[in-house]
N, C-alpha and C positions, 0 to 999 in steps of 0.2 A: 775608916781606921787605916793607919799607915801599914803598908806591907813590910816595912823594914823593922818595925818594932811591934811584936804581938806578945801579949802576956800568955802564960801557960794555959789558962782556962780557955781563952779564945782559940788557941791552937788545937786543944783537944776537942773543942766543940766542932771545929771545921775539918778536922783531919779524918783520914780513913783509918779503919781498925788495923793495927799492925799485927804481924806474926800469926796470921790465921792460915797461911799456906806453907807447905814445906817443899823441899827439893823435888820429891817425887811428884807432888801436885803440879809443879812447874812443867815437868816433862809431859804429863797428861794434858795440861792446858794447851801446850804448844801443838801436840798432835790433834787435839780437838779443834784448835783454831784453824788448822789447815784442812780439816774435814775430809779425810781421804775418800770415803764412800760417796759423799755428796759431790765432791769435785770430780771424781771419776765418772759418776753418772751424768753430771751436767756438761762436762767439757771433753769427754773422750772423743765424741764425734767431731767436735770443733777442732781438736788437735789432730785427729786423723785426717780431716780435710786439708789441713795445712802441712802435715808431715808424713802422712801415709804410714807405711811400715816402719819408718824411722822415728815414730813417736817415742819409743823408749830412749833412743839416742838423744832426742831433743830435750827430754826431761833430765837426762843425766848431765848433758853439757850445760844446760841452763842452771842446774843445781850448783855448779862450781862457782859462778859469780854470786849466786844467791847466798852461798855459804860465806862469802866475803862480807855481805851485809849482816849476816847473823853474827859474825865475829865483831863487826862494828858495834852492833847493839850491845853485845856482851861487854866489850871494853868500855863503852860509854856508860853503861849501867854501873860499872865499878867506880866511876867518878861521881855519879849523881843518881840517887834512887828517887825517881820522880814518876808520878802517875801519868804525866804527859809524855814521857819517853822521848821520842824523836823531836817533838815540839820543843821540849825544854833543852835537850842537848844541842840541837842545831842553833837555837836562839843564843845559847851561852857560848858556843864555839865559833859560829860564823857571824850571824847578825840577827837581832830580834825579829825583823821582818821575815827573814828566811825561816826562822823558827815558827812563826805564825803560819807561813805557807805550808810547812811540813805538817803542822797540826791540822790545818784546814783540809789538806789533801786526805788525811786519814778520816776526818769527820765526814766528808762528802762521799768517800768511797765506801765507808761502813754504812752510812745511811742508805746509799744506793743498794748496797747488798741486802739490806733488810727486805727489799722488794724481791731481789734476785734469789733470796733464800726462802722467803715465806711462800712464794708461789709453788715451788717444788715441794715444800713441806706439806702443803695442802693436797696437792695432786698425788704425791706418793702415798700419803696416809690413806686417801680415798681408794687408791688402787688395791689396797689390801682387802677391800670389801667388794668393789665393783669397778670394772674398767670404764663403764659408762659414767659413773660418778667422777672418776678421775679426769675425764674429758670435759666436765662441766666447769667452765672457768669461774663463774660466780661462786659456785659451791667450793671450789678449790681455794679461791681467794678468802672465803669466810673461814675455812679450816686453817689456812695459813695465818690469818689474823689471830685466831685462837692460840696457835703455838707461839706467835710473837708476844702476845700479852702474857702468856704463861711464863715464858722465859724472862720477860721484863719483871714479873713478880719475883722470880727466883733471884735475879740480879739485885733487886732492891733489898732482898733479905740478907745478902752478904756473900762474900767470896767463899766462905767455908761451905755453905750449902750448895753453892754453884760447883765447887770442886767435887763434892761427893756425887752430885748428879753426873758430872763428866766422867768420873771413874767407871760408873755403871754403863752409861751410853757409849762412851768411846771404847771401853773394854770389849763390849759385845760386838760393836761395829768392826773393830780391827780383827777380832777373832774370826768373824764370818768371812771377811775379805781374804785373810791369809789362808783359811781352811780351803775355800773354793779355789783361790788363785793357785796355791801350791798343788792342790789335787789335779788341776788342769795341766799344769806344767809336767807333773809326773806321768800323767796318762798320755799326754800328747795327742796327735791326730787332729783331724779337722781340716780347715781350709788351707793352712800353711804348715811348712816345716821350719822349725826354729833356725834362725841365722844370727851369728854374732854381729852381723852388720846392723841388725836392728838396734843394738846397744851403742855402737861406736861410729857408724857412718852417717854423717849429716850432709853429704855432698848432693843429696837428692832434694834439698830444700830450696831450690830456685834462687841461689845466690844470697847476698846479704839481706835484700829486702824480704825474701822468704823466711830467712832465719830470724829476722827481727819480728815478723808476724808470729812465728812460733814461740819466740821468747816472751812475747806479750801474753800469750795464753799460758805459758809455763809460769810466769810471774803470778798469775791468778791461782795456779795449782798450789804453789807453796805459801801464798799469802795467808796470814793469820797466826803464824808461829810467834809473832812479836807481841801477842797478848801477854806473854810472860813478863815483858818489860813494863807494860801498863799496870801490871799487878805488883810491881816492885815494892810499893809502900805497904803492901799487905802480905808480903812474903818474908819468911824468916831468912836471915843471912842473904838478902837479895843480891848483894854485890857479887856473890858467886852463884847462887841458885838460879837466878833468872837467866843468865847467860848460858850456863851449862844446860839448863832445861831446854832452851831454844836450840842449841846445837844437837842434843840428843833427839829432840822432837823432829827436827828437819831430816836428820839421817833416817829416823824411823819411817816417816811418811814417804821419803824417797824409795826406800825398800818396798813399801806397800804399793806405791805407784808403779814401780817397775814390774813387780810380780804380776799385778792385775793387768797392766797394759800389754805385757807380753802374752799373757793368757788370752786376752781379747784377740790379739793378732793371730793366735793359733787356731781359734775356733770360729772366727767370723771373717768374712771378706771385707775389704774396705768399703765396697758398695753397700753391704748389709749394715755396717757401722753407721754410715751416713744416713741410710734410709730409716733405720730403727734407732735414731739418735736418743730418743727418750727412754729406751728400754735396753740399753747396751748391757748394763750389769745384770738385769733380770735374765736376759738371753744367755749371758755367760753362765749364770747359775743353772739355768735349765739345760744347758749343754752338758753339764756334769751330772746333774740330778734333776731330771724333768719334774716340773711342778714344785717340789719343795725347795730345790736350789734357787729357783727364781724368786720364790716368796722370801727366802732367807735374805737374799740380796736386797730386796725391797725394804725389809725390816732394817737392814744395815743402813740404807740410804735415809730412811726416815729418822733413825737415831742420829746419824751424822748431821743431817740438815738442822734438826732441832738443836743439837749440841753447838753447831757453829753459829746459829742465831744467838745463842747465849754468849759465846766468847766474843762475837763481834759487838754485841751490846756492851760488854765489859770494856772493850777497847775504846769505843767511841765515847762512852760516858766517862771513863777515867780521863780521856784526853780533854773532854769538855770541862770536867771538874778542874783540871790543872789550868786551863785557859780562863775559866771563871775566877779561879783563885788569883791569877795574875792580872785580872781586869783587861784581858784582850778580847773577851766576849762578856756578855752580861754576867755580873757577879753572882746572880742566882744559881748559875751552874756550879759554882764553888761551894754550895751548901750541901751538908750531909744530914742524913736522917739522925734524929737525936738518939735513937735506940740502936739502929743497925750500922750507923756510921758509913752509909753508902750515899753516893750522889743522886738522890732520888729525883731532884729537879731535872737533871740531865737525862735520867732514864725516862721520865715522863715526857720530856720534850722530844727526844729521839723517837720514842714509840708513837707519839702523836703524828709526827711528820711522816714516819714510815707507813702508818695506817692510811694517811691521805694519799701517799704515792702508790700504795698497794691498791687502793680503790680506783685510782686513775689509770693503773697499768692496763686494765682490760680494754681501754680505748686506744691503746698504742699499737695493737695488732696481736697476732698469734703469740702464745707464750714462748715458743722456741725462738722467735725473732727477737722478742723483748729481752730474753735472757742472754742470747748471743751478743746483742749490742751492749747490754749491761756488763757482761764479763769483760769485754774489750775495753769499755770505758773505765772500769775499775782498774784494769791493768795499766792504763795510762796514769791514773792517779797514784797507783802503787809505785811506779817508777820514779815519781817526783820525790816522795818522802824517803824512799829507800836510798836514792842517789845522794840526797842531802846528808843522810846519816853516814854514808860511806865517806863522804868528804869531811864531815865534822870530826870523825874519830882521828883522821890523819892530822887535822889542825890541832886538836886537843892534845895529842901525844907527840907532837912534832919534835920535842926535845929528847924523846926516848927512842925514836925509830932506829937510829944508827948504833945503838948500844949492843945489839946482837942480831944475828941473822934471823932468829925467831921473831924478835920484835919487828924487824923490817918486813918480814913476810906476813905475820898474823895481824899486826896493827896498822901497817902501812900499805904494802903492795897489794895484798889480797883484797882488803876493803876498798882501796882506791880503784882497782880494776873492776870490782863489782859495781861501784858507783858509775864509772865511765861506761860500763856495759849497759846499765840502766838508762843513762842519758842517751846513748846511741840508739837503744831500742825506742825510746821516746821520740827522738828525731826521725828515725825511719818511719815510725808509725804515723807521725803527723803528715808525712808526705803521701801516704797511701790509704788512709782510712776514709770511710764514708762521712759526709758532713753530719749525719745524725749522730754517729758515734763520737765525733769530735765535739759536737755541741754538748753531748751528755758528759763527756770526760773533761775536756778543757774548759767548756763553758761553766761547769760547776766549780772548777778551780778559780776561774776568773771572778766569780761572784764573791770570792773572799776579799777582793780589793776593797769592797765597801766597808766591812767591819774593820779591816786593817787601817784604812784612812780615818774612819770615825774615831777609833780609840787612840790613834796617833795624835789627832787634833785635840782629843779630850785629855791629853797629857797623862795617859796611863803610865804608871811608874815602870812598867815593863819596857817601854820605849824611851822614856825620859831619863837623862842622866847616865852615869857610868853603869854598865850592865855587869852583873856578877858572872865572871867567866868560869869555865870549868877549871878547877885549881891545878896549877902546874905542879905544886908540891906533891899532890896525890899522884899525878901522872908519873912523876919522877920516882915514886916509891913502888910502883907496880913492877914486879919481876916475873910474874907468871899469871896466866889467866885463871889459875886455881888457887893462888894465894888468898889468904883472908886479910884484907886491908881495912876492915870495917872501922877499926879504931883510928885510922888515919883520915877517914873521909868526913868532911864537915856535914852538918845537917843538910838535907836535900834542898832546902830553900834558904840557906844561908846567903845573905845578900852582900857579903863582903867581896871586894874585888881582889882576885888573886894576882900573883906576880907574872901572869902570862904576858 
């Protein structure tokens, strides 16, 4: 069937269900995607090893360029509501091949995360019952696989039930983190005395190379907020809601990250953080409220880990759905369930691959080593598609950038600086990372060359002929990130070529 002409019945059969999420849901999904408790539990020791007491400063300064990418996603989403998000926007703004690379980077990073998330989900769940069980890697793998399959079932059922689950899981998670983190800040005491240098001084990060390593970890901290963009086709008034939800979500998780990271600095030495890398949050809870505090933190981590498995599945399956719809990957990924209107083939494929990788992960070494390598590799892949999106928004809005200082800053300078920062981090990391991490991160990206060439040779309409650009007329009509321009925006998959 031609992609340029589809009748209404075919479009309804293959489309996602519209208007099932609202603006508040977008904020919750952005927070859940970044997974505050899981991220803090999994990477606090890694960040402390790279930044020491300056960990809060590293997060704050890395959040500034990250916000540029958030703005890029928000403005691009106002021009084209597409489940593929950066895949579609980069392809329509820069080049179809770069769009494919952007989509592929998200697919491989999210699939890799299925392992990096499922293993802790299993071990943290078991730790609620027995420390010995939590150390049993085969048992933890089995429990992690159970959570993965359960979340896959919810994702197949639809975005509405997914959002309801996120309201509960993320709400409890954030409440526990803030309650314990703020209480520790108020009480004070412990290993250190608070210093404002923790928040603002990055001079201790061993120069540009050291800061680049820290930034790669920080990219993983914030990663996941862009699930709001992938849910655009299923969100009401998505031209505004998805971008605003991402902005509020990133600000919210930054506040949580800073409060908890400062609290950890107050009550634990850097040596203790590195030695007890797997129990940092539980130790923080116990420092405030022995016994119950640690258990509450473990519950928060379990909820966070399960929640982010769900949001990551949404991201990767919506991206695969868009790529299958465009015939840049097998068309089966573009099929939706006849009742729930969700990309069930993509969900099944990702779940199967993740289960295979999860089963094989036990042969790669200790869990902590596998996770540390995975987080760094995912950070590399994140920098690729985030940087491309930052450049894409500047190209799409190039005629608008000089119309006001606000446009020059929010649509041009800030996203471009965010993109350049991500590219710099990628370059510095390539010079310093271990071969294993590079193979996991860059090797997985390079594997995308094969489907790229295959579908190019097969004359996929995505690559052949004039490509539908992001419409200049819509870009020219945008006056504010909060304006409602829905009536001016063409259908997300309108194949006409604009006057760009």
